[in-house]
C-alpha positions in Angstrom: -0.3 0.5 0.1 1.6 3.8 -0.6 1.0 6.6 0.6 1.4 9.3 -1.3 2.3 12.9 1.3 2.2 16.1 0.1 3.2 19.3 1.8 -1.0 20.4 1.2 -2.1 17.8 2.7 0.0 17.7 5.6 -0.9 21.3 6.1 -5.0 20.0 5.9 -4.7 16.8 8.2 -2.8 19.6 11.0 -5.3 21.9 10.5 -8.4 19.8 11.1 -6.9 17.7 13.9 -6.4 21.4 16.1 -10.2 22.5 14.2 -10.8 19.0 16.4 -9.1 19.9 19.4 -10.4 23.3 19.5 -13.9 22.4 18.7 -14.7 21.3 22.3 -13.2 23.6 23.9 -15.6 26.7 22.2 -17.9 24.2 23.0 -16.6 24.6 26.6 -16.4 28.6 26.3 -20.2 29.1 27.0 -20.9 29.5 30.2 -22.9 27.0 32.8 -25.3 29.6 35.0 -26.9 26.6 37.7 -30.1 28.5 38.8 -32.3 27.1 41.5 -36.0 27.2 42.8 -37.7 26.0 45.3 -41.5 26.2 43.0 -41.9 23.1 41.0 -41.6 22.6 37.0 -45.2 22.8 36.9 -44.8 26.6 37.8 -45.5 30.1 35.5 -41.8 30.8 36.9 -41.0 27.3 35.8 -42.2 28.5 32.3 -40.6 31.8 33.0 -37.1 30.7 33.7 -36.9 28.7 30.4 -37.7 31.7 28.3 -34.9 33.4 30.2 -33.3 30.1 29.0 -34.1 30.6 25.3 -32.8 34.0 25.5 -29.2 33.8 26.3 -28.2 30.9 24.6 -26.2 32.6 22.3 -24.1 33.6 25.3 -25.4 31.4 28.3 -26.7 28.3 29.3 -28.8 28.0 31.5 -29.0 24.7 34.3 -32.2 25.2 36.0 -33.2 22.6 39.1 -36.8 22.7 40.2 -38.4 22.0 43.8 -35.8 22.3 46.1 -34.0 19.7 44.4 -30.6 21.1 44.6 -30.9 23.5 47.6 -33.5 24.0 49.9 -35.6 26.5 50.5 -33.9 29.5 52.4 -30.3 28.1 51.1 -30.5 29.6 47.9 -28.6 33.1 48.7 -25.7 31.4 50.9 -25.3 29.1 48.2 -24.8 32.0 45.6 -22.4 33.7 47.8 -20.8 30.5 48.4 -19.8 30.5 44.9 -22.0 27.3 44.2 -24.7 28.2 42.2 -25.2 31.0 39.9 -28.5 32.1 39.8 -31.4 31.7 42.2 -35.3 32.7 42.5 -34.3 34.6 46.6 -36.7 35.1 48.7 -37.0 39.0 50.4 -37.6 37.4 53.6 -34.0 35.5 53.3 -31.9 38.2 52.4 -33.2 40.2 55.2 -31.7 37.8 57.6 -28.3 39.2 56.5 -29.8 42.9 55.8 -31.9 43.5 58.8 -33.2 47.4 56.4 -35.0 44.6 54.1 -37.4 43.0 56.7 -39.8 46.2 55.7 -40.2 44.3 51.8 -41.8 41.8 53.6 -44.0 43.4 55.8 -47.4 43.1 55.8 -49.6 45.2 53.4 -46.7 47.4 52.3 -47.1 46.7 48.3 -51.1 47.3 46.8 -50.3 45.3 44.1 -47.9 44.0 41.0 -47.3 47.1 39.3 -46.5 48.7 43.0 -44.0 46.4 43.5 -42.2 46.6 40.0 -42.4 50.3 40.6 -41.2 50.2 44.0 -38.1 48.5 42.4 -37.6 50.6 39.0 -37.6 53.7 41.8 -34.7 55.6 43.5 -36.0 54.4 46.8 -35.8 50.8 45.4 -32.1 50.9 43.4 -31.1 51.9 46.8 -32.4 48.8 48.4 -30.8 47.0 45.5 -27.3 48.3 46.0 -27.7 47.2 49.9 -27.9 43.7 48.2 -24.6 44.3 46.0 -22.4 45.9 48.2 -23.4 43.6 51.2 -24.6 40.1 49.7 -22.0 39.8 46.5 -25.4 39.3 44.3 -27.0 41.6 41.5 -30.8 41.2 41.3 -32.1 42.1 38.0 -36.3 42.6 39.4 -38.9 41.1 41.6 -40.6 37.8 40.3 -44.5 38.0 40.9 -46.4 35.5 42.3 -49.4 36.7 43.3 -51.3 38.3 46.3 -51.2 35.6 49.0 -53.7 34.4 50.8 -55.5 32.4 53.9 -56.2 28.8 52.9 -58.0 26.8 55.9 -58.8 22.9 56.7 -61.1 24.0 59.4 -64.5 25.8 58.5 -64.5 28.8 61.1 -65.1 31.7 59.3 -62.3 34.2 59.6 -63.2 38.2 59.5 -60.7 39.8 61.4 -57.6 38.9 63.0 -58.3 37.9 66.6 -60.5 35.2 64.6 -57.1 33.4 63.6 -55.6 33.3 67.6 -54.7 29.7 67.9 -55.2 28.7 64.4 -52.1 27.0 63.2 -50.6 29.0 60.4 -47.9 27.4 58.2 -45.1 29.9 57.9 -41.7 29.2 55.9 -38.4 28.9 58.3 -37.3 32.3 58.8 -38.1 35.3 61.4 -39.9 37.4 59.2 -41.7 34.7 57.6 -43.2 33.9 61.8 -43.2 37.3 62.4 -45.5 37.6 59.6 -47.7 34.6 60.4 -48.2 36.1 64.2 -49.1 39.7 62.4 -52.3 38.1 60.9 -52.6 37.1 64.3 -52.1 33.7 63.9 -49.6 30.7 65.2 -47.4 30.5 63.2 -45.6 26.5 62.2 -42.2 26.7 60.2 -42.9 24.1 57.3 -41.1 23.4 54.4 -43.2 24.2 51.1 -43.2 20.8 49.9 -44.5 19.2 53.3 -47.6 21.7 53.6 -49.9 18.9 51.6 -49.6 17.0 53.8 -49.2 18.8 57.2 -52.6 19.9 56.1 -54.2 16.9 55.5 -52.8 15.3 59.3 -54.6 17.9 61.1 -50.1 19.4 61.9 -51.2 22.6 60.8 -55.3 24.2 60.0 -54.1 27.1 57.6 -51.4 27.7 54.7 -51.0 31.1 53.5 -50.0 31.5 49.5 -50.9 33.1 46.1 -53.5 30.8 44.9 -51.4 30.3 41.5 -49.0 27.7 44.1 -52.9 26.9 45.3 -53.6 25.1 42.2 -49.9 24.0 41.6 -49.7 22.3 44.6 -53.4 21.0 44.9 -53.8 22.2 48.3 -57.0 23.2 47.5 -57.3 19.3 48.1 -57.3 19.6 52.0 -58.9 23.3 52.7 -62.3 23.9 52.7 -61.9 27.9 52.3 -60.2 30.7 51.2 -59.8 34.0 53.2 -58.9 36.7 51.0 -56.4 38.7 53.7 -54.4 39.6 50.0 -52.2 40.0 53.5 -49.1 40.5 51.1 -48.5 40.5 48.0 -45.9 37.3 46.8 -42.8 38.0 45.3 -39.4 36.5 45.1 -36.0 38.2 43.2 -34.5 37.2 40.6 -31.0 37.2 41.6 -27.3 36.8 39.4 -24.3 36.3 41.8 -21.9 39.6 41.0 -18.9 37.5 40.1 -20.9 36.2 37.0 -22.5 39.0 36.4 -19.5 41.6 36.5 -17.4 39.2 34.0 -20.7 40.1 31.2 -19.4 42.8 28.7 -22.0 45.6 29.0 -23.7 44.6 25.5 -24.6 41.2 27.5 -25.4 42.4 30.8 -28.0 44.8 28.6 -29.2 42.1 26.6 -28.8 39.8 29.6 -31.6 42.2 31.9 -33.5 43.1 28.5 -34.5 38.7 28.5 -35.0 38.8 32.3 -37.5 42.4 31.9 -39.0 40.4 29.1 -39.4 36.7 31.0 -40.5 39.1 34.7 -43.1 40.7 32.6 -44.4 37.0 31.1 -44.9 35.6 35.0 -46.3 38.4 36.0 -49.0 39.1 33.6 -49.9 34.6 33.7 -50.1 35.0 37.3 -52.5 37.9 37.2 -54.8 36.1 34.3 -54.5 33.2 36.5 -55.8 34.7 40.0 -59.1 36.4 38.8 -59.6 32.4 36.9 -58.8 30.1 40.5 -62.0 32.3 42.6 -64.1 30.4 40.7 -62.9 27.5 40.3 -62.2 27.0 43.7 -65.0 27.8 44.8 -66.9 25.8 41.4 -64.9 22.4 43.7 -66.2 24.0 46.8 -64.7 25.6 48.7 -65.8 28.8 50.0 -63.9 31.7 49.6 -65.2 35.7 51.1 -63.6 38.8 51.6 -62.6 39.1 55.4 -62.9 42.7 57.2 -59.7 44.1 55.8 -59.0 46.9 57.2 -58.6 44.9 60.4 -56.2 43.1 59.2 -54.2 46.6 57.7 -54.3 48.1 61.0 -54.0 44.9 62.9 -50.4 43.9 61.2 -49.1 47.3 61.1 -49.2 48.3 64.2 -47.7 45.0 65.1 -45.1 45.5 62.9 -44.1 49.1 63.9 -44.3 48.2 67.7 -41.5 45.6 66.9 -37.9 45.2 66.6 -37.6 45.1 63.3 -38.9 48.1 62.6 -35.6 49.3 64.4 -33.7 48.6 61.2 -35.9 50.2 58.6 -35.0 53.9 56.8 -36.4 56.6 57.9 -39.2 57.8 56.0 -39.5 54.4 53.7 -43.5 53.3 54.5 -44.1 56.9 52.9 -41.7 56.4 50.4 -43.5 53.7 48.9 -47.2 54.2 49.8 -46.4 57.7 47.5 -45.3 55.5 44.4 
């Protein structure tokens, strides 16, 4: 067998080999962003995440984990700070554990609705809070991910009109002081229970009630083990789409602009879907046999705000913050 090697064929072979070796390297150069969230893959916010992943795929690979399967609820922020995670859907209550001033953003009846929430984070005072997180926690906040107004859903049939009616009611709340205080500010007896365990806890009577937006109640099928929903609307439910400073600062200005635009688009999509679903679910739950009604909201608002203002939490709040937020 004869081999005819010319200078041209040798050069060509070398170039092909070099290309073959370089291709995997080039493929690996696109950064992988690990994302963790407690919500399920059936959640609207999972659609939000997938939309974001599609829009940034030319520059980044978004590797998303749902249902708290990668990091448990409440541990995502620390994972980002330790460099074990690049992105997360972080509860403001988790931020308030490290920045006490942030506890005001977790207080009852602060935001009126989704539009008010968005207006806050786009305002100058909202920028001050985002800067606190950037400087003290080493994270960059892309924006709020609205998931509905939180309502109190109960297994017992006792009608709830005022906060006094919740006295002795075991109300599930996530772990953490800010969450537990919110339960007290509603007049209930807060009990820390992991999100994934709420259904069973209601079913067995370990808790009497839970507070979640209606889309969450639907996704997790809590309505199957509840008899009623009191539309307290005590908290505009939101988390924060967060990325590590290290990852954000490694981007070019053009990449940052494109990434923020993709995040804004995805968050708006999620907000609109949640608002539409909230309206539809009231009738759906009524048809399923649940009693749904609005309690004395003025009584709940007054009780909660007095509870917060007389607490140690309020001592860390920036002066005049309630008035500034209300004026937006």
